[in-house]
N, C-alpha and C positions, 0 to 999 in steps of 0.2 A: 763207413759205416752205412750200415742197407740207408737205402731212401724209405726202406717200411717203417725205421725207427721217428726218421720223420730229426733226427739234427736236434738230438734236443741239447749238447756240451757246444754245439758248434754254431755258425753258417749254413744255409743253404744255397750248395752250391750251384750253377746257372742250369745247368744242364738240369736239374730239379722241379725248376721253376714253371708253374702256372700261367695259365690264359686267365683272360678279363670273366670269361661267366663262368669256367671251376672258380676263382676268386671272390666274382659277387653271390653264386646263390651256397659257399662254404658262411659267409659275413649274414648274407640276410637270415639266414637257419638259426646263426644263431642269437640275433638282434627283433625275431619273430620270439616275443616271453609273454607268458602269463600275470607276471610279476606287472610290466609294463602301460599294459592296458588297466591293471587294479587303479594305478599312477594316474592314470588316463580318466578312471573314474571319480576319481575324487576331482578336477578340473571341471566334468562335466557338468557336477552338482556344483559348484562355487561358481562358476565363469560363464559369463554371455557366451551365445556363439562366437559372436565376433572376437571377441576377450582369446576367446581359446585357440581360434584360428593365429592369432598373433601368439601366444604363447608356446603353443605345437612352432612356429616355424621359428623363433626365436632361440627359446632351446635345444631344436634337433638344429639348427646352423651350428648354434658354440658344440653341440657335441660332435654334430662332426666335420667342425671345422679339426675341434683339439685327436677326435680320432686318425681324422683324415695325416695330419699330421705327424701323428707320429707311422703309422702307414708308411708315409714315404720316408723315414729313418729304417723304419726294421727292412725296408725291399731296398738301401742303399747298399746294406751293412748284411743281409738277410742275418739278421741275429731277432731275436723277441723282445719285448722289453725286459726280464727276467736277466736276460746278458747282457743286453744295453745298463746293464743298472751295474756292471760293475765299474765299469771307469768310473761315471760321477758320484757310486757310494762307496768304492772299493771292493778288494776282492770278498772282505767277509763281514764290512757294511753294508752290502747287496745281500746279505739277506734278511736284513731286513725289508727290504720292499718283497722279496721271497714268500716273507713268513704271511705279510700284510693281503697282497694279491691270492694266495694259494686261500690263509681261510678263509677270506671271501666268499672265493671261488669253491667249495666245500660245504659253503654254507648253506647257499645257492644250491647245492649237487641234495645234499638233506631237503630241501624244502620243495624243492620243483617236486625227490621221491615222496614225500609226504604226500603233498597234493595230490596226483594223478592216484594214486592209492585211496584216499578219498575221498576222491571227487567220486571214480568210479562204485566205490561202496555205496555213494549215495544215487547218483543215476540207476543202477543196476541193483538196487534194494539190498543189498549184500549184509550177511548180520557184521556185526563193527566186528569180530574178531577177526575175517576175511583183510584186514586192513593194511597186520601185520606183515602176513600173507605176502600179499603185493606189494610191498615194499621192499622184498627180502628180492621177489623175483625184480623189480623194477629196478633197487637199485644196482643190481649186477647187470641186470640186462642194458640198462641204456649207455653201458661203458664199455658195451662189447665195438660199436664202431668207433668208436674214440681209440680202443687197446689196440686195432687194425691199424689204424692212423687216419693222412690226409684224406687218403684215396676213398675210405668207406664214409667219413665225415662230410664230403661232395658228393658220394652218388647218396646218402640217404637228403641232402637239401635237394640234390636235382628233384627230386621226384615230390618231397615235401613243400618245398614254395612253393610251385604252381599253384599245389592243390590245396593248398592256406587261402591262397591267393585266390582261388576260385572259391574256396566256403567263404571267407570276408566279406566277395564280391555278392553273394547269393545271400545274404545276413544283414548287408548294407541296402541293400534291395527294397527287400522283405521290410526290413524299419523303414523305409523311408515312403513305403506304403502305408504303411500302416500307422505312420507320424502323420500323413496329406502331404507330403514332399519336404526340403531342403529348406520353403521358404518357412515353414512351421518351426522351425528347431529354434530361429531369430527372436520368437515371442515364449519361450519357456524362461520361466524366472526363477535364478540361482536359485536352489533351498541352501545352502551353505555359501562364506565370504572366504576368501584367499588373496592376501598380496599379490599381487605382480613379483613381486621378487621369489617372495616365496613359492608360486607357480613354477617360474623360471629354474628354479633347482630341484624342484621336483622333478620334471620333465629330465633336464639334465643332471641331475646327482642319482637318480634312480639306474642307469646304467652305464658310468662314465669307468666302473671298474670294467664293464667287458670292453669296453672301448683300449681301456689301458693294454686290457693283453691281446686284444684281437689282434694286437703286430704276431703271434702266434702264425695265421696266418696270410698277413698282408706281405709278412717277410718274404712269400712263396710266390711269389708273384713276378711277370718277367720284367716289368717297365713301371717305372714310375709314373706313369696315368693310371694304367691297371690298378698300383698299391691306392691310388686316390681316389681314383672317382669309383671303383669299385667298395668302398669303405666310406664315400661320402652318401654313396647309393644306400647301404645298411643302415650305416646313422643317423644320417638324416631323413629319407625315404621311408627306409624300414620301419627305424622306433617313431619316428611321427608318425605311421600310419598306425602303428599299434597303438600308439596313445591317444591319435584321433578313434579304432574301434572301441578303444574305451568310453571314450565321451561320448561317443553316441550312442552305446549303451546304454546308458547311465543315464545319456536325458531322455530317449525314447522308452530303456525297459525299467530302467533302475536294479540293470544287472553291468558291473562293466567286466565279465570276464565272458566273451564272443560263446563259451559252451555254455552257458547258463543260459545264451541271449539265444541261441541254436535250438537250446529245446524249447524252453515259455515261445519258438517261433513254431515247434513242431516238427523241427531234421533234429531226430536225436539217433541217428547214424551217423548223419553230417557232423555232430557233438563231439558224436567218443572217437572219428578220424580223427579231427581238426584236435583233440584235447592230445593223442598219442603223438600227432605231427610236431605240434609246440611244443611239447615238455620236451620231446628225443631229441630230437634239434638244438635245443639246449643245454640239454642235461651231460649231452658227450662233448659239445663243444667248452660246457663248465667243467667238465671233468680231465678232459685235454688240458687244458690253463692250468688246473691244478697239478697235474704231474710237470707240464713246462716247468711250474714254480719252485714243483722237488726237486724235482732233476739241478736246477742250479742252488737249489739251498743243501742239497744231499753234494752236489758234485758226484754227481752217477749218470749215467746213460742207460741206466736201465727205466724205461718211459715204459712199456708195458705194464712192468711189474707195481712200477710208484701210482699208475695208472690203479688197477685193482685195489691195492692199498686203499689209494682216495674212495674210492667207491664207498668201500666196506666203513671208514670211516663216516664216510657222507650218511650210510645206509642203516646205522649204530643210532645215529647222532635224528636219523629221521625217527625210526620207530622209539626210542624215548621221549621222542616229541619234547628235544631240546633245541628244535628249529625255531618256533616257539619265542623261546627268548633269544636265538641265534637274529633274528628279520629288524627288529632295531637298532642293532648291534649294528650287523651289516651294512643296513642305513646310513648310519653313520659314517661309515667305513667311504662313503660316499666324500666325507667330508676331507677323506686323508688321502685319499687315494691321488687324487687331479696333481698334488704337488710331481708324485713323481713321475706322472709324464711329462709334465713341464722342465722340470730336470733334466731328464735323459734329453728335450727335443734342445735348448740350450747349449750343454754338455757339445753336441753333434754339432751344431749352426755355430756358437760363440765360442769356445773352448778350442776345437775340433776346425770349424770351420767346413764341416759338411765333409769330410775325409779322414774315418775311425777307423787308424790300423787294427791290423788284427789281432785279436787277442792274445796267440801265441806269439805273437810283437812285437810286445809289449809289458813291461813291468809295472803292476799297479800297486797302492799301496793298500795294507789289508783295509783300511780308515781311510777316505776322503772326507777331511773334516767340511772342506765347502759343500759340500752335497749334501751330504748329514746336518751342518746348521740351515741353510736355504730348506731342510723338509723340513726342519721343527719349527722354522718360523712360518714358512709358506702353510704347515699344517691347523697352527696355532693362529694364525691369523684368519682361515677360512672358519675355524672352531668359533672365535668370536665374531668374525663380521655380523651383521644383521642385514646384510646385502645378499647377493647369489652366491653364496661360499662355495660354492667349489672354482666359477670364476675369479674369484680373491686367491684362493689356494692356489690356481696356478698364475696366476699372475704375480704375484707379493714373491712364491718363489722364483718363478726365473728369475727374477728384476736381483730379487735379492744373490742365486745364485751367479750371477755373472756378474755381482758387484764386489763377490769374495772374489772370483776369480780372477780378477781383472785386478785388484790388492793384488794378491797374491803373486802376479805375473812382473809386478814393477814389484814391488818387493827386493830381488834380487840388483836389479839397475838402481836402486837404493844406498843399497848396500856398495855396491861397487863404484858406485858415487862418494858413498865418504870414504871407501880406501883410500 
């Protein structure tokens, strides 16, 4: 299989592995996402500055640790999350995770497509009818880099990430001048309230679906340290920066989106460039994720075809306004996605002791009762938990899975003793 197809149904070979900066830039481009800023905006209006910093630190440390754990498994095996799901959910059972992860990504793609069209219509004072045309243009335009593959994602990210960091620095500097220095932030009284646990859940849960599927790129890492450190850089530092930027904008300008903040600061051109860089680097990664899940779901290696189909579905959802209905459900899926990654890690470390056999060298059941049962129990615990739901789902599903495989492994010994 050619490297340009990015190995949708097999492990990434060692001669196709990437170095630190390649992996880091692609992952950072993925985590620089507008919706994370909106989450930060909620926190900025609900927490004091010191509380905000603690929430950002703890929430993104948890997210980074979870994502980095999966990243190492992906590096070690060369497989992404949907392929790893076959080991713990079964050949057919893994389609559950394919659907959950794929549906989440196509929903985010619809949201991003609609968002950039809507914002451009507002910024440029265009007729409302232009929004549909722009959705068609961007819906298919943003998938071009994903269609090409990892190399195109890397090139775009290496250009966009430094540019976005520069734009963010300009905005924060201007904001600190307007507010009278960072010391003044500590004097701002929150206009709303949010429980500490709910705040952590918001930070951790908003992008945990992305962390679960970041294995699509960490599996290309040349070494374990590269996979782990680049993922931590993206999901701890990068995602944390996005939360802070959103909170900062809300506290100073009552605007969480940096594009709106840049416009209010008088930087219209920078705002438009930031909008394109921010949305495109996430959109192409998102549709790439969908293609990975779709290839595993339908057992096809036609990644590029699945990419275009996914872009078409996302564009239709955006045009018909269904993204407005999907977003609350997608955020809810933040509760149901973390158990998938937790079970994958438990399967790798506990059941297989860090040494997975190749997919073509092992006979897997159609449905793995242990993995599926652990997923149901972990997801239920997260859904009904009054505490940090994603964290509860991770711990409960991993522990329950380990318990089930221990019972199953002990069963033959019990039967032998009885005989």
